[in-house]
C-alpha positions in Angstrom: 15.2 -14.1 -36.2 14.8 -17.7 -37.4 18.0 -19.6 -38.1 17.3 -20.0 -41.7 16.9 -16.2 -42.1 20.1 -15.6 -40.0 22.1 -18.1 -42.0 20.9 -16.5 -45.3 22.2 -13.1 -44.2 25.6 -14.7 -43.1 26.0 -16.2 -46.5 25.4 -12.8 -48.2 28.1 -11.2 -46.1 30.9 -13.8 -46.2 30.2 -15.5 -49.5 31.4 -19.0 -50.4 34.6 -20.6 -49.4 36.4 -22.3 -52.2 39.2 -23.9 -50.1 37.6 -27.4 -50.0 39.5 -30.0 -52.0 36.8 -32.5 -52.9 33.6 -32.5 -54.8 30.5 -31.6 -52.7 26.7 -31.2 -53.3 26.5 -34.8 -54.6 23.9 -35.8 -52.1 22.1 -38.0 -54.7 24.2 -39.4 -57.5 21.2 -39.7 -59.7 21.0 -35.9 -59.9 24.0 -35.6 -62.3 25.5 -38.0 -64.7 29.0 -37.0 -63.5 28.3 -38.5 -60.2 26.0 -41.5 -60.9 25.7 -44.2 -63.5 22.2 -44.2 -64.8 22.7 -47.7 -66.2 23.1 -49.1 -62.7 20.3 -48.5 -60.2 20.2 -48.8 -56.4 17.8 -48.4 -53.6 18.3 -45.6 -51.1 16.5 -43.6 -48.4 15.9 -40.0 -49.3 14.7 -36.9 -47.4 11.6 -35.6 -49.2 10.4 -32.9 -46.8 9.7 -32.4 -43.2 8.7 -35.6 -41.5 8.8 -37.4 -44.9 11.5 -39.9 -45.9 11.1 -42.4 -48.7 12.8 -45.3 -50.4 13.8 -44.3 -53.9 15.5 -45.8 -56.9 18.6 -43.8 -58.1 21.8 -44.2 -59.9 24.8 -46.1 -58.3 27.5 -43.7 -57.5 30.6 -43.3 -59.6 34.3 -42.8 -58.6 34.9 -39.1 -59.0 38.4 -38.5 -57.4 41.4 -40.8 -57.6 41.2 -41.7 -53.9 37.4 -42.5 -53.9 36.0 -45.8 -52.9 32.6 -47.3 -53.7 31.1 -49.5 -51.1 28.5 -52.2 -51.2 26.6 -51.4 -48.0 26.2 -54.4 -45.8 24.9 -52.6 -42.7 23.6 -49.3 -41.6 21.5 -47.9 -38.8 19.2 -45.1 -37.7 20.7 -42.6 -35.3 18.9 -40.2 -32.9 20.6 -37.4 -34.8 18.9 -38.6 -38.1 15.6 -37.6 -36.4 16.7 -33.9 -36.4 16.9 -34.2 -40.2 13.5 -35.9 -40.3 12.0 -33.0 -38.2 13.6 -30.4 -40.4 15.6 -29.0 -37.5 18.9 -29.0 -39.4 19.0 -26.4 -42.2 20.0 -27.0 -45.8 18.7 -30.5 -46.1 17.2 -30.7 -49.6 14.6 -32.9 -51.2 16.2 -36.1 -52.6 19.2 -36.0 -50.3 20.2 -39.6 -49.4 20.5 -40.0 -45.7 22.6 -42.2 -43.3 25.9 -41.4 -41.6 26.6 -44.8 -40.0 27.5 -47.7 -42.3 29.8 -50.6 -43.1 30.3 -52.5 -46.3 32.4 -54.4 -48.8 34.7 -52.5 -51.0 33.3 -52.6 -54.6 35.6 -50.3 -56.5 38.6 -48.1 -55.7 40.3 -45.2 -57.4 43.9 -45.4 -58.7 45.3 -43.7 -55.6 43.7 -46.0 -53.0 46.3 -48.2 -51.4 44.9 -49.1 -47.9 41.9 -51.1 -49.1 41.0 -53.3 -52.1 37.9 -54.8 -53.6 36.4 -57.4 -51.4 37.7 -56.0 -48.0 35.2 -55.6 -45.2 35.3 -52.0 -43.8 33.5 -49.5 -41.6 33.3 -45.9 -42.6 33.8 -42.9 -40.3 30.6 -40.8 -40.2 32.8 -37.7 -40.8 34.9 -37.2 -43.9 38.5 -36.4 -43.1 41.2 -35.3 -45.6 44.0 -36.8 -43.6 46.6 -34.0 -43.8 45.2 -30.7 -42.5 45.9 -29.2 -39.1 43.2 -31.2 -37.3 43.6 -34.4 -39.2 47.3 -34.5 -38.4 46.2 -34.6 -34.7 43.4 -37.2 -35.6 40.8 -34.6 -34.7 39.0 -35.7 -37.8 35.7 -34.1 -37.0 37.1 -30.7 -37.5 38.8 -31.4 -40.9 39.6 -28.1 -42.6 39.2 -29.4 -46.2 36.0 -31.4 -46.5 33.3 -29.0 -45.8 33.4 -25.4 -47.3 29.9 -24.4 -46.4 29.9 -20.7 -45.8 26.8 -20.6 -43.7 28.3 -23.1 -41.1 31.4 -21.0 -41.0 29.4 -17.9 -40.4 27.2 -19.5 -37.7 30.0 -21.3 -35.8 33.1 -19.3 -36.6 34.8 -22.3 -38.3 34.0 -25.4 -40.3 33.4 -28.9 -39.1 34.3 -31.9 -41.3 32.0 -33.0 -44.0 29.6 -35.8 -42.9 27.8 -38.4 -44.8 24.1 -38.0 -45.3 23.7 -35.0 -43.0 22.6 -32.0 -45.2 24.4 -29.4 -47.2 25.4 -27.7 -44.0 27.6 -30.7 -43.5 29.0 -30.7 -47.0 26.2 -32.3 -49.0 27.5 -35.9 -49.2 25.2 -38.8 -50.0 24.7 -41.1 -47.0 24.9 -44.9 -46.5 21.2 -45.8 -46.0 21.5 -47.2 -49.5 22.9 -50.2 -51.4 26.1 -48.3 -52.5 27.9 -45.2 -51.2 30.9 -43.2 -52.4 33.6 -42.7 -49.8 36.0 -39.8 -50.4 39.6 -40.1 -49.2 39.2 -43.8 -49.0 42.7 -44.3 -47.6 41.7 -42.3 -44.5 38.0 -42.8 -43.9 37.7 -46.6 -43.9 38.8 -49.0 -41.3 39.2 -52.7 -42.1 37.2 -55.0 -39.9 38.8 -58.2 -38.6 37.1 -61.5 -39.5 36.3 -61.9 -35.8 34.3 -58.7 -35.7 30.9 -59.2 -37.5 29.1 -56.3 -39.2 26.6 -56.2 -36.4 29.3 -55.1 -34.0 31.8 -53.3 -36.3 29.1 -51.0 -37.9 28.8 -49.0 -34.7 32.4 -47.9 -34.8 31.2 -45.4 -37.4 29.6 -43.2 -34.8 27.8 -44.4 -31.7 30.6 -46.3 -30.0 33.1 -43.6 -30.7 30.8 -40.8 -29.8 29.9 -42.4 -26.4 33.5 -43.1 -25.6 34.5 -39.5 -26.6 31.7 -38.1 -24.4 33.1 -40.0 -21.3 36.8 -39.4 -21.9 36.6 -35.9 -23.2 34.5 -34.8 -20.2 37.1 -36.5 -18.0 35.2 -39.3 -16.1 37.7 -40.8 -13.6 37.9 -43.3 -10.8 35.3 -42.6 -8.0 33.2 -40.1 -10.0 29.4 -40.1 -9.7 28.1 -39.5 -13.2 24.6 -38.5 -14.2 23.5 -39.1 -17.9 20.6 -37.4 -19.5 19.1 -39.7 -22.2 18.8 -43.5 -22.1 19.1 -44.0 -25.9 22.0 -45.9 -27.5 24.7 -43.2 -26.8 23.5 -42.8 -23.3 23.6 -46.5 -22.8 27.1 -46.9 -24.1 28.2 -43.8 -22.1 27.0 -45.5 -18.9 29.0 -48.6 -19.8 32.1 -46.6 -20.6 31.7 -44.5 -17.4 32.0 -47.6 -15.3 34.9 -48.8 -17.5 36.6 -45.5 -16.7 36.2 -45.9 -12.9 32.9 -44.2 -12.1 31.5 -45.3 -8.7 27.9 -44.6 -9.6 26.0 -43.8 -12.9 22.5 -42.3 -12.7 20.4 -42.1 -15.8 17.6 -39.6 -16.5 14.8 -40.1 -19.0 11.0 -40.8 -19.1 10.3 -44.0 -20.9 10.9 -47.7 -21.3 14.5 -47.1 -22.3 15.3 -46.7 -18.6 14.3 -50.3 -18.0 16.1 -51.4 -21.2 19.4 -50.0 -20.0 18.8 -51.2 -16.4 18.5 -54.8 -17.9 21.7 -54.5 -19.7 23.7 -52.6 -17.0 22.4 -53.7 -13.6 24.5 -51.1 -11.7 22.9 -48.1 -13.4 20.4 -46.1 -11.2 17.5 -44.5 -13.0 15.3 -41.4 -12.6 12.1 -41.0 -14.5 11.7 -37.3 -14.5 7.9 -37.5 -15.1 7.6 -39.3 -11.7 9.3 -36.9 -9.4 7.6 -33.7 -7.9 7.4 -31.0 -10.7 10.0 -32.9 -12.6 12.7 -31.4 -10.4 15.8 -33.4 -11.5 18.2 -31.1 -9.7 16.6 -31.6 -6.4 16.3 -35.4 -6.9 20.0 -35.7 -7.8 21.1 -33.7 -4.8 19.0 -36.0 -2.6 20.7 -39.1 -4.1 24.2 -37.7 -3.9 25.6 -35.0 -1.5 25.8 -31.8 -3.5 25.1 -33.7 -6.7 27.1 -35.7 -9.2 30.7 -34.9 -10.2 29.9 -35.2 -13.9 26.9 -34.6 -16.1 26.7 -36.0 -19.6 24.1 -34.8 -22.1 23.0 -37.5 -24.6 19.7 -36.1 -25.8 19.9 -32.9 -27.9 18.4 -29.4 -27.8 15.3 -29.7 -29.9 13.0 -31.3 -27.2 11.5 -28.5 -25.2 9.8 -29.3 -21.9 8.4 -25.9 -20.8 5.9 -23.7 -22.8 8.3 -20.8 -23.0 10.9 -22.7 -25.0 8.2 -24.4 -27.1 6.9 -20.9 -28.1 10.3 -19.5 -28.7 11.4 -22.4 -30.9 8.1 -22.2 -32.9 8.6 -18.5 -33.5 12.3 -19.0 -34.6 13.5 -17.1 -31.6 15.8 -19.9 -30.7 16.8 -23.2 -32.3 17.6 -25.2 -29.1 16.2 -25.3 -25.6 18.6 -24.8 -22.7 16.4 -26.6 -20.2 18.5 -29.8 -19.9 21.7 -27.9 -20.0 20.6 -25.8 -17.1 19.6 -29.0 -15.1 23.1 -30.4 -15.7 24.9 -27.1 -14.7 22.7 -26.7 -11.5 22.9 -30.4 -10.6 26.7 -31.0 -10.4 29.0 -30.2 -7.5 30.9 -27.0 -7.6 33.8 -27.3 -10.0 31.9 -30.2 -11.6 32.1 -31.1 -15.3 29.3 -31.0 -17.9 29.8 -32.6 -21.3 27.4 -32.0 -24.2 27.3 -34.6 -26.9 23.7 -34.3 -28.1 23.1 -32.2 -31.2 22.7 -28.5 -30.8 22.5 -26.7 -34.1 22.3 -23.0 -33.3 21.2 -20.7 -30.4 19.4 -20.9 -27.1 17.9 -18.6 -24.6 17.6 -18.5 -20.8 21.0 -20.2 -20.4 22.4 -20.1 -16.8 25.8 -18.8 -17.5 25.9 -17.3 -14.1 26.1 -20.7 -12.5 28.9 -21.8 -14.7 31.0 -18.8 -13.6 30.0 -18.5 -9.9 30.3 -22.2 -9.2 33.4 -23.0 -11.4 31.6 -25.5 -13.6 33.6 -26.9 -16.5 31.2 -26.7 -19.5 32.5 -28.9 -22.3 31.1 -29.1 -25.8 32.3 -32.5 -26.8 31.7 -31.7 -30.4 31.3 -34.4 -33.1 33.5 -37.3 -31.9 36.8 -37.5 -33.8 36.2 -41.1 -34.8 39.7 -41.6 -36.2 41.3 -40.8 -32.8 39.6 -43.8 -31.2 38.3 -46.4 -33.7 41.4 -48.7 -33.9 41.5 -48.9 -30.1 37.8 -49.5 -29.9 37.8 -52.1 -32.6 40.5 -54.0 -30.6 38.3 -53.8 -27.5 35.3 -55.2 -29.5 37.6 -58.0 -30.8 38.7 -58.9 -27.3 35.1 -58.9 -26.0 35.7 -55.9 -23.7 32.9 -54.0 -25.6 29.7 -55.6 -27.0 27.8 -53.1 -29.2 25.1 -55.8 -29.6 23.9 -54.9 -26.1 22.2 -51.9 -27.5 20.8 -53.5 -30.7 17.1 -54.3 -30.3 16.0 -54.8 -34.0 17.3 -56.1 -37.3 15.4 -54.8 -40.3 15.6 -54.7 -44.1 16.7 -51.6 -46.0 13.3 -51.6 -47.6 11.6 -51.0 -44.2 13.9 -48.2 -43.0 11.4 -45.4 -43.8 8.9 -46.9 -41.5 11.6 -47.4 -38.8 12.4 -43.7 -38.8 8.9 -43.0 -37.6 8.8 -45.9 -35.1 12.2 -44.8 -33.7 11.0 -41.2 -33.5 7.9 -42.3 -31.5 9.9 -44.8 -29.4 7.6 -47.6 -30.5 8.3 -51.4 -30.4 10.9 -50.9 -27.7 13.3 -49.9 -30.4 16.7 -49.0 -29.1 19.2 -49.4 -31.9 18.7 -51.2 -35.3 20.9 -53.1 -37.7 19.7 -52.4 -41.3 20.6 -55.2 -43.7 20.8 -55.0 -47.5 21.0 -57.6 -50.3 24.8 -57.6 -49.7 24.7 -58.5 -46.0 26.1 -61.7 -44.6 23.9 -64.0 -42.6 23.1 -62.7 -39.1 25.9 -63.3 -36.6 25.3 -65.0 -33.2 23.5 -62.7 -30.8 21.9 -60.6 -33.5 18.2 -59.9 -33.1 15.9 -61.8 -35.3 14.7 -60.0 -38.5 11.7 -57.8 -38.0 9.6 -56.8 -41.0 6.9 -54.2 -41.2 4.9 -55.6 -44.1 1.7 -55.5 -42.1 2.1 -51.7 -41.8 1.1 -51.4 -45.4 -2.5 -52.5 -44.6 
């Protein structure tokens, strides 16, 4: 059964959950005068259908709740998980939804209950929306907030809710994202972190997701001194996970991918060893890793996602709706690690998979860890301090600087891995001049002809 069909049946059984405490389904403030001011317009990137994202003009968002904050966006980016929306893999994304879950900005307006920030403050937003006072938020496990996403289909699929997320479909609460000139941030006292003057937007932006996600992947899976770590995926999260693995004591880091990104990461982190799986016999990653390290690595980290099938069987099953995610990389990881090794899954998996090697997990004592959406609030103050001290440099993964007006084109270039595009910084009319070390501005005007 296709996921959309299964999800529909779940909704019929369990109905709608009314326990959420904030407004949802406001994924474009131009759709309702309650949410947007039609007298003030802004530019934003909207999902218009499978493989179709477009710049639109829509209403500037309004304050709705007393603890809302309106941000002028000064920086955003494109994440690998945004591509799952582009491809139509994530259910309940609707035409006109404003995208973007990673952004920073300047506080423009605050509700009467907001005390932690004021107009003019530079801030970064967490990609997840936390209430600040539920069971999980009290532990700073903000990604599992009980109150900011009441989607009944998600609860039926997963057995519980995750937090609401900016710009990531109605399955994640239906909130407008930050690939825009303005964004409304609910629970502004909780979901914004002030940026020090010494941390420019081009570094602070990535505290919203990728830096915290990579850190969580490494520490949650338990990388420790002396470990040999294998990482599937040489994108931005894989790159930062390699950096953080060494920081947490790994003796070796081996990265698996099949494109120029391997060379990009090798240039930035000389100690990383690489495997291009297209250049080894039959693409046998398991055999190669066991040749490189006796009995394989101690830890395997997944930084890719489950939508990219290699073999024909999974391609057919995904096309027919018999599964949503392929288990091929997961099986490689499980079979590659030493007995009692650890496998951490950070890449996006949205539903169900077939041919999963559960026998190896049980028989060999493998610790299989779903890292989940990283609880940004647990880490971002520490990580911001590390950036300020120069211990972390997010700019090492930033290959391009672009204008907001070009972001629709960049989605497709990022998807096709063109232009050696690793991570982008998206500037708006509110952005400060580029900081030292920022890539020069790239424009895609010529693509119009």
